[in-house]
C-alpha positions as CSV (number, residue, x, y, z in Angstrom):
1,M,0.0,0.0,0.0
2,E,1.2,3.5,-0.8
3,R,0.9,6.3,1.7
4,E,1.0,10.0,0.9
5,L,2.8,12.3,3.3
6,I,4.0,15.8,3.4
7,C,7.6,16.1,4.6
8,I,8.2,18.4,7.6
9,C,12.0,18.4,7.5
10,C,12.2,21.8,5.8
11,P,9.9,24.6,4.5
12,K,9.6,23.0,1.1
13,G,6.9,20.5,2.2
14,C,7.7,17.8,-0.4
15,H,4.8,15.6,-1.2
16,L,6.0,12.1,-0.6
17,K,4.7,8.7,-1.7
18,V,5.9,5.9,0.5
19,D,5.4,2.2,-0.2
20,D,4.8,0.6,3.2
21,K,6.2,-2.8,2.1
22,S,9.3,-1.9,0.2
23,L,9.8,1.5,2.0
24,K,10.5,3.1,-1.3
25,V,10.1,6.9,-1.1
26,E,9.2,9.1,-4.1
27,G,8.8,12.9,-4.3
28,N,11.5,13.9,-1.9
29,S,14.0,16.5,-3.0
30,C,16.7,15.5,-0.5
31,P,17.9,12.5,1.5
32,R,16.2,13.9,4.7
33,G,12.8,13.6,3.0
34,A,13.5,9.9,2.2
35,E,14.5,9.3,5.8
36,Y,11.5,11.1,7.2
37,G,9.1,9.1,4.9
38,V,10.6,5.7,6.1
39,N,10.5,6.8,9.8
40,E,7.0,8.1,9.6
41,I,5.8,4.7,8.3
42,T,8.0,2.5,10.6
43,N,8.3,4.5,13.8
44,P,6.6,7.9,13.9
45,V,8.0,10.3,16.6
46,R,7.3,13.8,17.6
47,I,8.8,16.6,19.8
48,I,6.1,17.7,22.2
49,T,5.8,21.4,23.1
50,S,3.5,22.8,25.8
51,T,3.4,24.9,28.9
52,V,3.8,24.2,32.6
53,K,2.4,26.1,35.6
54,V,4.9,28.3,37.5
55,E,4.6,29.3,41.2
56,K,6.1,32.5,42.5
57,G,7.3,33.6,39.1
58,D,7.0,36.7,37.0
59,A,4.9,34.6,34.6
60,V,2.2,32.0,35.3
61,V,3.5,29.4,32.8
62,V,6.8,28.4,31.3
63,T,7.1,27.0,27.8
64,V,8.5,23.4,27.7
65,K,9.4,20.8,25.1
66,T,10.7,17.2,25.0
67,K,14.4,17.3,24.6
68,E,14.2,14.6,21.9
69,P,11.3,13.1,19.9
70,I,9.1,10.5,21.6
71,P,6.9,7.9,20.0
72,K,3.9,9.5,18.5
73,K,1.6,7.1,20.2
74,L,2.7,8.5,23.6
75,T,1.7,12.1,22.7
76,M,-1.5,12.3,24.8
77,K,0.0,10.5,27.8
78,C,3.0,12.9,27.7
79,M,0.6,15.8,27.6
80,E,-1.2,14.4,30.7
81,E,2.1,14.3,32.6
82,I,3.0,17.8,31.4
83,N,-0.4,19.1,32.5
84,K,0.2,17.7,36.1
85,A,3.6,19.4,36.4
86,V,4.2,22.6,38.4
87,V,7.5,24.3,38.9
88,T,8.7,27.0,41.2
89,A,10.6,30.1,40.0
90,P,13.3,30.8,39.1
91,V,13.3,28.6,36.0
92,K,16.1,28.7,33.4
93,I,16.2,27.6,29.8
94,G,17.2,23.9,29.8
95,D,16.1,23.1,33.3
96,I,14.6,19.7,33.5
97,V,10.9,20.0,34.3
98,I,10.1,16.2,34.0
99,K,12.9,13.7,34.0
100,D,12.5,10.6,31.8
101,V,8.9,11.3,30.9
102,L,6.9,8.0,30.6
103,K,10.2,6.1,30.9
104,T,11.2,7.1,27.4
105,G,14.6,8.3,28.4
106,V,13.6,11.8,27.3
107,D,13.4,14.8,29.6
108,V,10.9,17.6,29.3
109,V,12.8,20.9,29.6
110,A,12.1,24.6,30.0
111,T,12.5,26.8,26.9
112,K,12.2,30.1,28.6
113,N,13.7,31.9,31.6
114,I,11.2,32.8,34.4
115,S,12.3,35.0,37.3
116,C,11.0,35.1,40.8
117,I,8.5,37.8,41.8
């Protein structure tokens, strides 16, 4: 069966056709597109971005992201863990907000500095 995807590796947005049996990719204009197409069929992953509540800070939330991609099927469970999290200011970019989220080996880290009030 052939699946159609749009590559998200760069702004070009190549329209890919990937055969899920042979893993042959067509429509990519670079090797990254071919790799993306195969990975999306065999093991789709995503970097998750969100916000976490902050106590005693000059902002009420801090932006966060997974440091590495996690399996796409864990997206909603990851969001549940992020929604439970609360940090206390100060927060610095790169601070670990959730260590080893869902036992994936991937940390959720802050992407913004938050000062104390």
